[in-house]
N, CA, C and O atoms as a GROMACS GRO file, in nm:
protein
  608
    1UNK      N    1  13.298  12.625   5.113
    1UNK     CA    2  13.319  12.743   5.033
    1UNK      C    3  13.188  12.780   4.963
    1UNK      O    4  13.109  12.692   4.928
    2UNK      N    5  13.166  12.906   4.944
    2UNK     CA    6  13.042  12.955   4.883
    2UNK      C    7  13.068  13.003   4.740
    2UNK      O    8  13.180  13.041   4.704
    3UNK      N    9  12.963  12.999   4.661
    3UNK     CA   10  12.968  13.051   4.525
    3UNK      C   11  12.877  13.173   4.519
    3UNK      O   12  12.763  13.168   4.564
    4UNK      N   13  12.928  13.282   4.464
    4UNK     CA   14  12.853  13.406   4.455
    4UNK      C   15  12.801  13.425   4.314
    4UNK      O   16  12.872  13.402   4.216
    5UNK      N   17  12.675  13.467   4.304
    5UNK     CA   18  12.613  13.496   4.174
    5UNK      C   19  12.563  13.639   4.173
    5UNK      O   20  12.504  13.687   4.270
    6UNK      N   21  12.587  13.707   4.064
    6UNK     CA   22  12.540  13.844   4.048
    6UNK      C   23  12.461  13.852   3.918
    6UNK      O   24  12.516  13.870   3.809
    7UNK      N   25  12.329  13.837   3.932
    7UNK     CA   26  12.238  13.839   3.817
    7UNK      C   27  12.278  13.737   3.711
    7UNK      O   28  12.284  13.768   3.592
    8UNK      N   29  12.304  13.617   3.756
    8UNK     CA   30  12.342  13.506   3.670
    8UNK      C   31  12.221  13.415   3.651
    8UNK      O   32  12.164  13.368   3.749
    9UNK      N   33  12.182  13.391   3.527
    9UNK     CA   34  12.063  13.309   3.501
    9UNK      C   35  12.081  13.165   3.550
    9UNK      O   36  11.983  13.093   3.565
   10UNK      N   37  12.204  13.123   3.575
   10UNK     CA   38  12.231  12.989   3.625
   10UNK      C   39  12.234  12.982   3.777
   10UNK      O   40  12.264  12.876   3.834
   11UNK      N   41  12.204  13.092   3.843
   11UNK     CA   42  12.206  13.094   3.989
   11UNK      C   43  12.094  13.005   4.044
   11UNK      O   44  11.986  12.996   3.985
   12UNK      N   45  12.119  12.940   4.156
   12UNK     CA   46  12.014  12.860   4.218
   12UNK      C   47  11.906  12.951   4.276
   12UNK      O   48  11.931  13.068   4.304
   13UNK      N   49  11.787  12.898   4.292
   13UNK     CA   50  11.679  12.975   4.353
   13UNK      C   51  11.703  12.983   4.504
   13UNK      O   52  11.720  12.880   4.569
   14UNK      N   53  11.704  13.105   4.560
   14UNK     CA   54  11.730  13.118   4.704
   14UNK      C   55  11.614  13.067   4.788
   14UNK      O   56  11.497  13.077   4.750
   15UNK      N   57  11.649  13.013   4.904
   15UNK     CA   58  11.548  12.961   4.997
   15UNK      C   59  11.522  13.055   5.114
   15UNK      O   60  11.426  13.037   5.189
   16UNK      N   61  11.608  13.154   5.130
   16UNK     CA   62  11.587  13.254   5.236
   16UNK      C   63  11.666  13.379   5.203
   16UNK      O   64  11.743  13.382   5.107
   17UNK      N   65  11.645  13.483   5.284
   17UNK     CA   66  11.714  13.610   5.268
   17UNK      C   67  11.817  13.624   5.380
   17UNK      O   68  11.790  13.592   5.496
   18UNK      N   69  11.934  13.672   5.343
   18UNK     CA   70  12.041  13.699   5.440
   18UNK      C   71  12.058  13.851   5.448
   18UNK      O   72  12.082  13.916   5.346
   19UNK      N   73  12.046  13.906   5.568
   19UNK     CA   74  12.064  14.049   5.587
   19UNK      C   75  12.201  14.073   5.649
   19UNK      O   76  12.231  14.026   5.759
   20UNK      N   77  12.284  14.146   5.577
   20UNK     CA   78  12.416  14.180   5.624
   20UNK      C   79  12.433  14.330   5.638
   20UNK      O   80  12.363  14.408   5.573
   21UNK      N   81  12.524  14.369   5.722
   21UNK     CA   82  12.554  14.510   5.745
   21UNK      C   83  12.704  14.529   5.731
   21UNK      O   84  12.782  14.451   5.786
   22UNK      N   85  12.745  14.633   5.658
   22UNK     CA   86  12.886  14.668   5.648
   22UNK      C   87  12.904  14.815   5.683
   22UNK      O   88  12.812  14.896   5.670
   23UNK      N   89  13.024  14.848   5.728
   23UNK     CA   90  13.055  14.985   5.767
   23UNK      C   91  13.184  15.027   5.698
   23UNK      O   92  13.287  14.961   5.708
   24UNK      N   93  13.176  15.139   5.627
   24UNK     CA   94  13.293  15.199   5.564
   24UNK      C   95  13.351  15.298   5.664
   24UNK      O   96  13.307  15.413   5.672
   25UNK      N   97  13.450  15.253   5.740
   25UNK     CA   98  13.516  15.340   5.837
   25UNK      C   99  13.618  15.425   5.763
   25UNK      O  100  13.705  15.372   5.694
   26UNK      N  101  13.608  15.557   5.776
   26UNK     CA  102  13.694  15.644   5.698
   26UNK      C  103  13.788  15.724   5.787
   26UNK      O  104  13.759  15.757   5.902
   27UNK      N  105  13.903  15.754   5.727
   27UNK     CA  106  14.003  15.840   5.789
   27UNK      C  107  14.075  15.914   5.677
   27UNK      O  108  14.147  15.853   5.598
   28UNK      N  109  14.055  16.046   5.671
   28UNK     CA  110  14.122  16.130   5.572
   28UNK      C  111  14.112  16.074   5.429
   28UNK      O  112  14.214  16.045   5.367
   29UNK      N  113  13.992  16.058   5.379
   29UNK     CA  114  13.966  16.011   5.242
   29UNK      C  115  14.015  15.870   5.215
   29UNK      O  116  14.040  15.833   5.100
   30UNK      N  117  14.030  15.791   5.320
   30UNK     CA  118  14.065  15.650   5.304
   30UNK      C  119  13.963  15.567   5.380
   30UNK      O  120  13.908  15.611   5.481
   31UNK      N  121  13.937  15.446   5.330
   31UNK     CA  122  13.839  15.356   5.389
   31UNK      C  123  13.911  15.232   5.444
   31UNK      O  124  14.005  15.182   5.382
   32UNK      N  125  13.866  15.185   5.559
   32UNK     CA  126  13.924  15.066   5.620
   32UNK      C  127  13.869  14.940   5.554
   32UNK      O  128  13.748  14.920   5.545
   33UNK      N  129  13.961  14.855   5.508
   33UNK     CA  130  13.927  14.722   5.457
   33UNK      C  131  14.008  14.622   5.537
   33UNK      O  132  14.122  14.647   5.576
   34UNK      N  133  13.946  14.505   5.561
   34UNK     CA  134  14.021  14.400   5.629
   34UNK      C  135  14.050  14.288   5.530
   34UNK      O  136  13.970  14.257   5.442
   35UNK      N  137  14.167  14.228   5.548
   35UNK     CA  138  14.210  14.116   5.464
   35UNK      C  139  14.165  13.990   5.534
   35UNK      O  140  14.219  13.953   5.639
   36UNK      N  141  14.067  13.925   5.477
   36UNK     CA  142  14.003  13.811   5.542
   36UNK      C  143  14.085  13.684   5.528
   36UNK      O  144  14.172  13.672   5.442
   37UNK      N  145  14.056  13.591   5.614
   37UNK     CA  146  14.130  13.465   5.611
   37UNK      C  147  14.106  13.388   5.482
   37UNK      O  148  14.184  13.298   5.448
   38UNK      N  149  13.999  13.422   5.409
   38UNK     CA  150  13.974  13.354   5.280
   38UNK      C  151  14.056  13.415   5.166
   38UNK      O  152  14.050  13.367   5.053
   39UNK      N  153  14.133  13.521   5.197
   39UNK     CA  154  14.222  13.580   5.098
   39UNK      C  155  14.173  13.706   5.032
   39UNK      O  156  14.249  13.771   4.960
   40UNK      N  157  14.047  13.744   5.054
   40UNK     CA  158  13.995  13.865   4.990
   40UNK      C  159  13.981  13.977   5.092
   40UNK      O  160  13.982  13.955   5.213
   41UNK      N  161  13.967  14.098   5.040
   41UNK     CA  162  13.951  14.217   5.122
   41UNK      C  163  13.804  14.257   5.126
   41UNK      O  164  13.732  14.239   5.029
   42UNK      N  165  13.761  14.311   5.240
   42UNK     CA  166  13.623  14.354   5.251
   42UNK      C  167  13.604  14.463   5.353
   42UNK      O  168  13.693  14.494   5.432
   43UNK      N  169  13.486  14.519   5.349
   43UNK     CA  170  13.446  14.616   5.449
   43UNK      C  171  13.420  14.542   5.580
   43UNK      O  172  13.401  14.421   5.581
   44UNK      N  173  13.419  14.615   5.687
   44UNK     CA  174  13.390  14.557   5.818
   44UNK      C  175  13.239  14.531   5.826
   44UNK      O  176  13.159  14.619   5.794
   45UNK      N  177  13.201  14.413   5.869
   45UNK     CA  178  13.059  14.387   5.880
   45UNK      C  179  13.027  14.242   5.903
   45UNK      O  180  13.116  14.158   5.919
   46UNK      N  181  12.896  14.213   5.904
   46UNK     CA  182  12.850  14.078   5.926
   46UNK      C  183  12.700  14.071   5.925
   46UNK      O  184  12.632  14.164   5.882
   47UNK      N  185  12.648  13.960   5.973
   47UNK     CA  186  12.505  13.931   5.966
   47UNK      C  187  12.427  13.993   6.080
   47UNK      O  188  12.473  13.999   6.195
   48UNK      N  189  12.309  14.040   6.046
   48UNK     CA  190  12.214  14.089   6.146
   48UNK      C  191  12.166  13.972   6.230
   48UNK      O  192  12.133  13.866   6.178
   49UNK      N  193  12.164  13.991   6.362
   49UNK     CA  194  12.118  13.887   6.453
   49UNK      C  195  11.978  13.921   6.503
   49UNK      O  196  11.940  14.038   6.512
   50UNK      N  197  11.905  13.819   6.535
   50UNK     CA  198  11.770  13.838   6.590
   50UNK      C  199  11.780  13.919   6.718
   50UNK      O  200  11.864  13.893   6.804
   51UNK      N  201  11.693  14.019   6.730
   51UNK     CA  202  11.689  14.101   6.850
   51UNK      C  203  11.771  14.228   6.843
   51UNK      O  204  11.773  14.305   6.939
   52UNK      N  205  11.840  14.253   6.731
   52UNK     CA  206  11.917  14.377   6.721
   52UNK      C  207  11.872  14.458   6.601
   52UNK      O  208  11.821  14.404   6.502
   53UNK      N  209  11.890  14.588   6.611
   53UNK     CA  210  11.861  14.677   6.499
   53UNK      C  211  11.979  14.675   6.402
   53UNK      O  212  12.086  14.623   6.433
   54UNK      N  213  11.957  14.731   6.285
   54UNK     CA  214  12.064  14.736   6.186
   54UNK      C  215  12.180  14.821   6.236
   54UNK      O  216  12.296  14.784   6.217
   55UNK      N  217  12.151  14.934   6.301
   55UNK     CA  218  12.261  15.017   6.352
   55UNK      C  219  12.333  14.948   6.468
   55UNK      O  220  12.455  14.962   6.481
   56UNK      N  221  12.261  14.874   6.551
   56UNK     CA  222  12.327  14.797   6.657
   56UNK      C  223  12.418  14.690   6.597
   56UNK      O  224  12.528  14.667   6.647
   57UNK      N  225  12.373  14.627   6.492
   57UNK     CA  226  12.455  14.527   6.423
   57UNK      C  227  12.583  14.591   6.371
   57UNK      O  228  12.692  14.535   6.386
   58UNK      N  229  12.570  14.707   6.310
   58UNK     CA  230  12.688  14.777   6.255
   58UNK      C  231  12.790  14.805   6.366
   58UNK      O  232  12.908  14.777   6.350
   59UNK      N  233  12.744  14.859   6.477
   59UNK     CA  234  12.835  14.892   6.588
   59UNK      C  235  12.896  14.766   6.648
   59UNK      O  236  13.015  14.764   6.681
   60UNK      N  237  12.816  14.660   6.662
   60UNK     CA  238  12.868  14.534   6.718
   60UNK      C  239  12.975  14.474   6.628
   60UNK      O  240  13.081  14.432   6.675
   61UNK      N  241  12.949  14.471   6.498
   61UNK     CA  242  13.045  14.412   6.405
   61UNK      C  243  13.176  14.490   6.403
   61UNK      O  244  13.284  14.431   6.398
   62UNK      N  245  13.168  14.623   6.406
   62UNK     CA  246  13.290  14.703   6.410
   62UNK      C  247  13.369  14.673   6.536
   62UNK      O  248  13.491  14.657   6.531
   63UNK      N  249  13.301  14.664   6.650
   63UNK     CA  250  13.370  14.633   6.775
   63UNK      C  251  13.433  14.494   6.769
   63UNK      O  252  13.548  14.477   6.809
   64UNK      N  253  13.357  14.394   6.720
   64UNK     CA  254  13.410  14.257   6.715
   64UNK      C  255  13.530  14.244   6.621
   64UNK      O  256  13.625  14.171   6.651
   65UNK      N  257  13.526  14.315   6.509
   65UNK     CA  258  13.629  14.296   6.407
   65UNK      C  259  13.747  14.392   6.417
   65UNK      O  260  13.853  14.365   6.361
   66UNK      N  261  13.729  14.504   6.489
   66UNK     CA  262  13.838  14.602   6.497
   66UNK      C  263  13.870  14.649   6.639
   66UNK      O  264  13.977  14.704   6.663
   67UNK      N  265  13.779  14.627   6.732
   67UNK     CA  266  13.797  14.678   6.867
   67UNK      C  267  13.760  14.825   6.881
   67UNK      O  268  13.783  14.885   6.986
   68UNK      N  269  13.704  14.884   6.775
   68UNK     CA  270  13.668  15.027   6.776
   68UNK      C  271  13.521  15.047   6.811
   68UNK      O  272  13.435  14.967   6.772
   69UNK      N  273  13.494  15.154   6.883
   69UNK     CA  274  13.356  15.195   6.908
   69UNK      C  275  13.323  15.307   6.810
   69UNK      O  276  13.397  15.404   6.799
   70UNK      N  277  13.212  15.292   6.738
   70UNK     CA  278  13.174  15.394   6.642
   70UNK      C  279  13.040  15.456   6.681
   70UNK      O  280  12.959  15.396   6.752
   71UNK      N  281  13.022  15.575   6.634
   71UNK     CA  282  12.897  15.648   6.652
   71UNK      C  283  12.876  15.729   6.524
   71UNK      O  284  12.960  15.727   6.434
   72UNK      N  285  12.767  15.799   6.518
   72UNK     CA  286  12.740  15.887   6.404
   72UNK      C  287  12.743  15.812   6.271
   72UNK      O  288  12.809  15.854   6.175
   73UNK      N  289  12.671  15.701   6.267
   73UNK     CA  290  12.660  15.625   6.142
   73UNK      C  291  12.579  15.704   6.040
   73UNK      O  292  12.478  15.765   6.074
   74UNK      N  293  12.624  15.702   5.916
   74UNK     CA  294  12.550  15.764   5.807
   74UNK      C  295  12.517  15.654   5.707
   74UNK      O  296  12.602  15.572   5.674
   75UNK      N  297  12.394  15.653   5.659
   75UNK     CA  298  12.351  15.551   5.564
   75UNK      C  299  12.412  15.577   5.427
   75UNK      O  300  12.387  15.682   5.367
   76UNK      N  301  12.491  15.483   5.378
   76UNK     CA  302  12.541  15.489   5.241
   76UNK      C  303  12.434  15.438   5.147
   76UNK      O  304  12.410  15.496   5.042
   77UNK      N  305  12.369  15.329   5.185
   77UNK     CA  306  12.261  15.276   5.104
   77UNK      C  307  12.230  15.131   5.136
   77UNK      O  308  12.292  15.068   5.221
   78UNK      N  309  12.129  15.081   5.064
   78UNK     CA  310  12.098  14.939   5.076
   78UNK      C  311  12.111  14.876   4.939
   78UNK      O  312  12.077  14.936   4.837
   79UNK      N  313  12.162  14.757   4.939
   79UNK     CA  314  12.194  14.684   4.817
   79UNK      C  315  12.115  14.554   4.822
   79UNK      O  316  12.155  14.457   4.887
   80UNK      N  317  12.001  14.554   4.754
   80UNK     CA  318  11.907  14.443   4.767
   80UNK      C  319  11.866  14.385   4.632
   80UNK      O  320  11.759  14.324   4.622
   81UNK      N  321  11.947  14.403   4.531
   81UNK     CA  322  11.918  14.344   4.400
   81UNK      C  323  11.895  14.194   4.421
   81UNK      O  324  11.984  14.126   4.471
   82UNK      N  325  11.779  14.142   4.384
   82UNK     CA  326  11.750  14.000   4.408
   82UNK      C  327  11.841  13.905   4.331
   82UNK      O  328  11.837  13.784   4.354
   83UNK      N  329  11.921  13.957   4.240
   83UNK     CA  330  12.016  13.873   4.167
   83UNK      C  331  12.144  13.846   4.242
   83UNK      O  332  12.228  13.768   4.196
   84UNK      N  333  12.162  13.909   4.360
   84UNK     CA  334  12.280  13.883   4.444
   84UNK      C  335  12.251  13.762   4.530
   84UNK      O  336  12.177  13.770   4.628
   85UNK      N  337  12.310  13.648   4.494
   85UNK     CA  338  12.281  13.521   4.560
   85UNK      C  339  12.412  13.451   4.597
   85UNK      O  340  12.510  13.455   4.522
   86UNK      N  341  12.411  13.389   4.713
   86UNK     CA  342  12.525  13.305   4.754
   86UNK      C  343  12.474  13.162   4.768
   86UNK      O  344  12.374  13.136   4.836
   87UNK      N  345  12.544  13.070   4.704
   87UNK     CA  346  12.516  12.927   4.720
   87UNK      C  347  12.615  12.871   4.819
   87UNK      O  348  12.736  12.869   4.794
   88UNK      N  349  12.565  12.825   4.930
   88UNK     CA  350  12.648  12.757   5.029
   88UNK      C  351  12.626  12.608   5.012
   88UNK      O  352  12.545  12.566   4.929
   89UNK      N  353  12.694  12.529   5.088
   89UNK     CA  354  12.682  12.384   5.077
   89UNK      C  355  12.538  12.338   5.089
   89UNK      O  356  12.493  12.253   5.013
   90UNK      N  357  12.466  12.394   5.186
   90UNK     CA  358  12.332  12.345   5.216
   90UNK      C  359  12.218  12.433   5.169
   90UNK      O  360  12.102  12.392   5.178
   91UNK      N  361  12.245  12.554   5.118
   91UNK     CA  362  12.136  12.641   5.077
   91UNK      C  363  12.185  12.756   4.991
   91UNK      O  364  12.304  12.787   4.985
   92UNK      N  365  12.089  12.819   4.924
   92UNK     CA  366  12.116  12.942   4.849
   92UNK      C  367  12.042  13.055   4.919
   92UNK      O  368  11.926  13.040   4.958
   93UNK      N  369  12.110  13.170   4.935
   93UNK     CA  370  12.047  13.284   5.001
   93UNK      C  371  12.056  13.408   4.914
   93UNK      O  372  12.154  13.430   4.844
   94UNK      N  373  11.949  13.487   4.920
   94UNK     CA  374  11.947  13.618   4.853
   94UNK      C  375  12.004  13.719   4.951
   94UNK      O  376  11.964  13.724   5.067
   95UNK      N  377  12.096  13.801   4.903
   95UNK     CA  378  12.164  13.898   4.990
   95UNK      C  379  12.094  14.033   4.994
   95UNK      O  380  12.054  14.087   4.890
   96UNK      N  381  12.080  14.085   5.112
   96UNK     CA  382  12.041  14.224   5.134
   96UNK      C  383  12.151  14.282   5.222
   96UNK      O  384  12.174  14.233   5.332
   97UNK      N  385  12.219  14.385   5.173
   97UNK     CA  386  12.329  14.444   5.249
   97UNK      C  387  12.300  14.591   5.273
   97UNK      O  388  12.270  14.666   5.180
   98UNK      N  389  12.310  14.633   5.398
   98UNK     CA  390  12.296  14.772   5.438
   98UNK      C  391  12.437  14.824   5.464
   98UNK      O  392  12.513  14.763   5.539
   99UNK      N  393  12.472  14.936   5.402
   99UNK     CA  394  12.606  14.993   5.420
   99UNK      C  395  12.596  15.128   5.490
   99UNK      O  396  12.515  15.213   5.454
  100UNK      N  397  12.679  15.144   5.592
  100UNK     CA  398  12.691  15.270   5.664
  100UNK      C  399  12.831  15.325   5.644
  100UNK      O  400  12.924  15.253   5.606
  101UNK      N  401  12.845  15.453   5.670
  101UNK     CA  402  12.974  15.520   5.675
  101UNK      C  403  12.990  15.576   5.815
  101UNK      O  404  12.892  15.618   5.877
  102UNK      N  405  13.112  15.578   5.863
  102UNK     CA  406  13.142  15.640   5.993
  102UNK      C  407  13.288  15.679   5.994
  102UNK      O  408  13.370  15.619   5.925
  103UNK      N  409  13.319  15.780   6.072
  103UNK     CA  410  13.458  15.820   6.090
  103UNK      C  411  13.526  15.720   6.182
  103UNK      O  412  13.470  15.682   6.286
  104UNK      N  413  13.644  15.677   6.146
  104UNK     CA  414  13.719  15.585   6.231
  104UNK      C  415  13.761  15.660   6.357
  104UNK      O  416  13.819  15.768   6.348
  105UNK      N  417  13.733  15.603   6.474
  105UNK     CA  418  13.768  15.672   6.598
  105UNK      C  419  13.916  15.665   6.632
  105UNK      O  420  13.960  15.726   6.730
  106UNK      N  421  13.994  15.594   6.554
  106UNK     CA  422  14.137  15.582   6.577
  106UNK      C  423  14.198  15.491   6.473
  106UNK      O  424  14.127  15.431   6.392
  107UNK      N  425  14.328  15.480   6.475
  107UNK     CA  426  14.396  15.394   6.378
  107UNK      C  427  14.447  15.266   6.440
  107UNK      O  428  14.508  15.184   6.371
  108UNK      N  429  14.424  15.247   6.569
  108UNK     CA  430  14.464  15.123   6.634
  108UNK      C  431  14.354  15.021   6.608
  108UNK      O  432  14.240  15.040   6.650
  109UNK      N  433  14.390  14.913   6.539
  109UNK     CA  434  14.293  14.811   6.501
  109UNK      C  435  14.330  14.681   6.569
  109UNK      O  436  14.443  14.632   6.555
  110UNK      N  437  14.236  14.626   6.644
  110UNK     CA  438  14.254  14.496   6.708
  110UNK      C  439  14.178  14.394   6.624
  110UNK      O  440  14.057  14.377   6.641
  111UNK      N  441  14.248  14.326   6.535
  111UNK     CA  442  14.185  14.234   6.442
  111UNK      C  443  14.125  14.113   6.511
  111UNK      O  444  14.179  14.061   6.609
  112UNK      N  445  14.011  14.069   6.458
  112UNK     CA  446  13.952  13.944   6.505
  112UNK      C  447  14.022  13.827   6.435
  112UNK      O  448  14.109  13.848   6.350
  113UNK      N  449  13.985  13.707   6.471
  113UNK     CA  450  14.046  13.590   6.407
  113UNK      C  451  13.991  13.565   6.267
  113UNK      O  452  14.031  13.469   6.202
  114UNK      N  453  13.899  13.651   6.221
  114UNK     CA  454  13.846  13.642   6.085
  114UNK      C  455  13.936  13.712   5.984
  114UNK      O  456  13.916  13.700   5.863
  115UNK      N  457  14.036  13.785   6.032
  115UNK     CA  458  14.120  13.868   5.946
  115UNK      C  459  14.268  13.841   5.970
  115UNK      O  460  14.309  13.801   6.078
  116UNK      N  461  14.347  13.865   5.864
  116UNK     CA  462  14.492  13.853   5.876
  116UNK      C  463  14.562  13.988   5.868
  116UNK      O  464  14.679  14.000   5.903
  117UNK      N  465  14.489  14.090   5.822
  117UNK     CA  466  14.547  14.224   5.808
  117UNK      C  467  14.432  14.322   5.789
  117UNK      O  468  14.318  14.282   5.766
  118UNK      N  469  14.463  14.449   5.799
  118UNK     CA  470  14.366  14.554   5.772
  118UNK      C  471  14.442  14.681   5.740
  118UNK      O  472  14.558  14.697   5.779
  119UNK      N  473  14.378  14.771   5.670
  119UNK     CA  474  14.442  14.897   5.639
  119UNK      C  475  14.344  14.996   5.579
  119UNK      O  476  14.237  14.960   5.531
  120UNK      N  477  14.384  15.121   5.583
  120UNK     CA  478  14.305  15.228   5.523
  120UNK      C  479  14.356  15.250   5.381
  120UNK      O  480  14.476  15.263   5.358
  121UNK      N  481  14.263  15.253   5.284
  121UNK     CA  482  14.299  15.262   5.143
  121UNK      C  483  14.224  15.376   5.074
  121UNK      O  484  14.107  15.401   5.102
  122UNK      N  485  14.295  15.444   4.985
  122UNK     CA  486  14.233  15.549   4.903
  122UNK      C  487  14.150  15.484   4.794
  122UNK      O  488  14.155  15.362   4.775
  123UNK      N  489  14.074  15.566   4.723
  123UNK     CA  490  13.989  15.515   4.616
  123UNK      C  491  14.072  15.442   4.510
  123UNK      O  492  14.032  15.335   4.464
  124UNK      N  493  14.186  15.497   4.472
  124UNK     CA  494  14.269  15.431   4.371
  124UNK      C  495  14.334  15.304   4.425
  124UNK      O  496  14.349  15.206   4.352
  125UNK      N  497  14.372  15.303   4.552
  125UNK     CA  498  14.433  15.184   4.612
  125UNK      C  499  14.332  15.069   4.623
  125UNK      O  500  14.368  14.952   4.607
  126UNK      N  501  14.206  15.101   4.650
  126UNK     CA  502  14.102  14.999   4.660
  126UNK      C  503  14.088  14.924   4.528
  126UNK      O  504  14.060  14.804   4.528
  127UNK      N  505  14.108  14.994   4.417
  127UNK     CA  506  14.100  14.932   4.286
  127UNK      C  507  14.205  14.823   4.265
  127UNK      O  508  14.190  14.740   4.175
  128UNK      N  509  14.309  14.821   4.346
  128UNK     CA  510  14.415  14.721   4.335
  128UNK      C  511  14.389  14.598   4.423
  128UNK      O  512  14.459  14.497   4.412
  129UNK      N  513  14.288  14.606   4.510
  129UNK     CA  514  14.260  14.497   4.603
  129UNK      C  515  14.166  14.394   4.540
  129UNK      O  516  14.086  14.427   4.453
  130UNK      N  517  14.178  14.271   4.585
  130UNK     CA  518  14.083  14.165   4.547
  130UNK      C  519  13.968  14.175   4.648
  130UNK      O  520  13.978  14.125   4.760
  131UNK      N  521  13.859  14.239   4.605
  131UNK     CA  522  13.745  14.266   4.694
  131UNK      C  523  13.652  14.146   4.696
  131UNK      O  524  13.624  14.086   4.592
  132UNK      N  525  13.604  14.110   4.815
  132UNK     CA  526  13.508  14.001   4.829
  132UNK      C  527  13.386  14.033   4.741
  132UNK      O  528  13.338  14.146   4.738
  133UNK      N  529  13.338  13.932   4.671
  133UNK     CA  530  13.233  13.952   4.571
  133UNK      C  531  13.107  14.018   4.627
  133UNK      O  532  13.042  14.096   4.558
  134UNK      N  533  13.074  13.988   4.749
  134UNK     CA  534  12.952  14.044   4.807
  134UNK      C  535  12.962  14.194   4.833
  134UNK      O  536  12.860  14.258   4.859
  135UNK      N  537  13.081  14.252   4.826
  135UNK     CA  538  13.099  14.395   4.849
  135UNK      C  539  13.127  14.473   4.721
  135UNK      O  540  13.131  14.596   4.723
  136UNK      N  541  13.146  14.404   4.612
  136UNK     CA  542  13.184  14.472   4.487
  136UNK      C  543  13.080  14.571   4.438
  136UNK      O  544  13.116  14.672   4.379
  137UNK      N  545  12.952  14.545   4.460
  137UNK     CA  546  12.848  14.638   4.418
  137UNK      C  547  12.846  14.765   4.504
  137UNK      O  548  12.793  14.868   4.463
  138UNK      N  549  12.903  14.756   4.623
  138UNK     CA  550  12.901  14.867   4.719
  138UNK      C  551  13.018  14.962   4.698
  138UNK      O  552  13.003  15.084   4.708
  139UNK      N  553  13.136  14.907   4.669
  139UNK     CA  554  13.260  14.985   4.662
  139UNK      C  555  13.250  15.109   4.573
  139UNK      O  556  13.299  15.214   4.614
  140UNK      N  557  13.190  15.103   4.454
  140UNK     CA  558  13.186  15.223   4.369
  140UNK      C  559  13.115  15.343   4.431
  140UNK      O  560  13.133  15.456   4.387
  141UNK      N  561  13.033  15.319   4.533
  141UNK     CA  562  12.955  15.426   4.594
  141UNK      C  563  13.021  15.487   4.717
  141UNK      O  564  12.973  15.590   4.766
  142UNK      N  565  13.127  15.429   4.766
  142UNK     CA  566  13.185  15.473   4.892
  142UNK      C  567  13.238  15.616   4.889
  142UNK      O  568  13.235  15.685   4.991
  143UNK      N  569  13.284  15.661   4.774
  143UNK     CA  570  13.342  15.796   4.763
  143UNK      C  571  13.247  15.893   4.693
  143UNK      O  572  13.292  15.992   4.635
  144UNK      N  573  13.117  15.865   4.697
  144UNK     CA  574  13.017  15.950   4.634
  144UNK      C  575  12.909  15.989   4.734
  144UNK      O  576  12.791  15.958   4.713
  145UNK      N  577  12.946  16.056   4.844
  145UNK     CA  578  12.846  16.088   4.946
  145UNK      C  579  12.732  16.176   4.896
  145UNK      O  580  12.624  16.178   4.955
  146UNK      N  581  12.755  16.249   4.789
  146UNK     CA  582  12.648  16.332   4.732
  146UNK      C  583  12.538  16.248   4.670
  146UNK      O  584  12.430  16.300   4.641
  147UNK      N  585  12.563  16.118   4.649
  147UNK     CA  586  12.464  16.027   4.589
  147UNK      C  587  12.400  15.935   4.691
  147UNK      O  588  12.317  15.852   4.655
  148UNK      N  589  12.436  15.949   4.820
  148UNK     CA  590  12.379  15.865   4.924
  148UNK      C  591  12.241  15.915   4.961
  148UNK      O  592  12.219  16.036   4.952
  149UNK      N  593  12.148  15.835   5.000
  149UNK     CA  594  12.158  15.691   5.009
  149UNK      C  595  12.134  15.624   4.873
  149UNK      O  596  12.049  15.666   4.795
  150UNK      N  597  12.212  15.523   4.849
  150UNK     CA  598  12.203  15.442   4.728
  150UNK      C  599  12.096  15.336   4.752
  150UNK      O  600  12.088  15.280   4.861
  151UNK      N  601  12.014  15.311   4.652
  151UNK     CA  602  11.911  15.207   4.666
  151UNK      C  603  11.920  15.116   4.544
  151UNK      O  604  11.852  15.137   4.444
  152UNK      N  605  12.003  15.015   4.556
  152UNK     CA  606  12.022  14.919   4.447
  152UNK      C  607  11.980  14.779   4.491
  152UNK      O  608  11.989  14.685   4.413
   0.00000   0.00000   0.00000
């Protein structure tokens, strides 16, 4: 299990940077969140792999986690506050997360084994979800496209 720190003076010093990509798939003013096996809800996404671009990572993660093919990615922003740190068993990493927005190509979702459920939620409904800590800084910006790209 990992421990998340958000500008906490007691956070461990990170030994490397982790680059993650998330995609806010939207359908009629609602955003797709998946209910992860760890019990929290999050945006669709994952880690950038060597040899792929950030947009390729976004499309790959959406396909792996939902079975959907996306196009027309729009940059929501990058979230690179150096105070966002995850302590894992063997290391501490500084998080850099790139968030995109895209229209959901359909409502049929083929969940991966990383999730137990998924659904489209309005802005007010998202406030009722237990959001994974690494996405909490991103969520407030999802419904503010006039402020994109966010650089935090």
